[in-house]
N, C-alpha and C positions, 0 to 999 in steps of 0.2 A: 117487468117480466122476470127479473132476476138473472139475466143472461150476462151481465157485465162481469168481467174477469173470469170467464168460464171458457173451457174448450168447446162447449156446445155452441156458443155464439160464433166463434171462429169457424167451426165446422159447418154450421148452418149457412153462413154468408158465402163461404167458398162453394158449397153445394148449389146455392141459388145462382151464383155466377157461372159455375162450370158445367152444371148439368144440362142447361139448354144447348150449349155448344156441343157437348158430347152427343146429345140426342140428334141434333141437326146433322152432324157429320156421319153418325152411324146409320141414320135413316137411309142415306144414299147408298151406303155399302150393302145394307140388307135388301134394298130394292133391286140390286144387281144380281142377287142370288136367284138362279132359275128355280121356279116352282117344281119343275120336273125332277131335279136332283133330290129335293125333299120327299117327293112322292115315291121315287125309287127307293129311298131309305125306308119309307113306310112299308112298301111292298116286300122288302128284304127282312122285315120283322122288327124294325125299330119302333119305339113309341114316338109320339109327337115330340116330346121333350128330348128323346134320344136322337131323333133326326135333326132337331135344332142344334144340339151340341156337336154331333158328329159331322154335320154338313155345313150348316149356316155359320156357326162360330168359327170353324176351321177356315172357311173361305173368306171370312171377314177379318182375319188376324191383322192384316196391314192397317185396316181402319181402326181396329182396337188399339194398336200401337200408336197411331197418329193421334187419335182422340185422347188417349191417356197422356201423351207427351204434351199436347196443347193444354189439357186441363191442368197438368202440373205447372206449366209455365204461367198460365193465367193465375193460378193460385199463388204462385211464388211472387208475382208482381202486384198482388193486391195489398200493398203496404198500408193503405189508408184504413182498411178494416182492422188490421192488427194494431195500428196506432190508437184508434178510437176505442175499440172493444177490449183490448188487453191492457191491463194495468202493469205496474212494475213487477208483480209476481209472475205474470204470464206474458212472456215475450217470445216472439218468433225471431228467427235469425235476421230477416230484413230490418226489424225494429231495433235490434241490438246494434246492427251496423249503422243504422240511421242515428242512433244515440251517440255513437263515437264522434260524429261530426258536430261541431258547435259553431256559433256565430263568429267567434274570435279565431279559432284554430281548428285544424284537423289533426287528430292523432293518427299519423300514418302507420305506425307499428301495428296497433290493434286492427286498423282498417285493412291492412294488407294481410294480416293473419286470418281475418274473417272472410276475405274474398277467396282464399285458397280452399 
């Protein structure tokens, strides 16, 4: 498919892993928003999209922050995708840190600098 050594392959794999988690978390937050609040915004003159932005999105901000944080953490810890799909030209930070360690020794200087 021509996806080896491309950013598209890494992006696609991280989306496939992270998107179901985000949808699952956000579904619960959006179910907790009362329908009466959105209907009140429609009566006040908002469009359907405007009531979604001004009511539902503002009430689910904690869920957006939580799901974004979890998606970032899951994406950061998917080392195997970056090792397999990315070549030497295309390395993410976890792959570069992983390459500092070898079978015989660990280069503590670059490893410590990469962790900061």
